[in-house]
C-alpha positions as CSV (number, residue, x, y, z in Angstrom):
1,M,-83.1,10.1,-78.2
2,Q,-84.0,6.6,-77.0
3,S,-81.4,4.0,-76.3
4,S,-81.6,0.8,-78.4
5,H,-80.2,-1.3,-75.6
6,A,-82.1,-2.3,-72.5
7,A,-80.2,-2.3,-69.3
8,A,-79.0,-5.7,-68.3
9,A,-80.1,-7.1,-65.0
10,V,-77.3,-7.4,-62.5
11,S,-77.3,-9.3,-59.2
12,S,-74.7,-10.3,-56.8
13,A,-74.5,-12.6,-53.8
14,F,-71.8,-12.7,-51.1
15,D,-71.3,-14.9,-48.1
16,D,-69.9,-11.9,-46.1
17,P,-72.2,-9.0,-45.5
18,N,-69.3,-6.5,-45.5
19,L,-68.0,-7.3,-49.0
20,I,-70.5,-5.2,-50.8
21,A,-70.1,-2.2,-48.6
22,Y,-67.5,-0.6,-50.9
23,G,-68.6,-2.2,-54.1
24,G,-68.8,1.3,-55.6
25,L,-65.0,1.7,-55.5
26,E,-64.4,-0.2,-58.6
27,P,-66.0,2.4,-61.0
28,V,-64.0,5.1,-59.3
29,V,-60.7,3.3,-59.7
30,R,-61.5,2.4,-63.3
31,L,-62.3,6.0,-64.0
32,A,-58.9,7.1,-62.5
33,E,-57.2,4.5,-64.6
34,R,-59.0,5.6,-67.8
35,C,-58.0,9.1,-67.1
36,G,-54.3,8.0,-67.0
37,L,-53.8,8.9,-63.4
38,P,-51.4,6.0,-62.6
39,A,-49.3,6.8,-65.7
40,L,-49.2,10.5,-64.8
41,V,-48.0,9.7,-61.3
42,G,-45.4,7.2,-62.7
43,E,-44.0,10.0,-64.8
44,H,-43.8,12.8,-62.2
45,V,-43.4,11.1,-58.8
46,G,-40.4,9.2,-57.7
47,L,-40.0,7.4,-54.4
48,P,-36.7,5.9,-53.3
49,A,-36.6,2.2,-53.3
50,S,-35.5,0.3,-50.2
51,K,-32.5,-2.0,-50.3
52,D,-34.6,-5.0,-51.1
53,G,-36.4,-3.3,-54.0
54,T,-39.8,-2.8,-52.3
55,G,-41.6,0.3,-51.4
56,A,-41.2,2.3,-54.6
57,F,-44.5,2.0,-56.4
58,P,-46.1,5.4,-56.4
59,A,-48.9,4.6,-58.9
60,A,-50.1,1.7,-56.8
61,K,-49.9,3.9,-53.7
62,L,-51.9,6.6,-55.4
63,M,-54.6,4.2,-56.5
64,S,-55.0,3.0,-52.9
65,L,-55.4,6.6,-51.9
66,V,-58.1,7.2,-54.5
67,G,-60.1,4.2,-53.2
68,S,-59.6,5.3,-49.6
69,M,-60.8,8.8,-50.3
70,A,-63.8,7.5,-52.2
71,A,-64.6,5.3,-49.2
72,G,-64.5,8.3,-46.8
73,A,-61.0,8.3,-45.5
74,D,-59.6,11.4,-43.9
């Protein structure tokens, strides 16, 4: 089956050579979001908040871990 749509040409330009190094993280994070991973973590993981109300965002912490693992973190 042939596709009726031609692939669009995509180009990018950055003034910093390191900005594109992890450009592949966006699709990984979007896939995790589409799968409902942040909502799932929000339902099942609870972190105690500090006295000033910061530090208790498990979904945000998980998404940073997803990006880190995709980038090769240990």
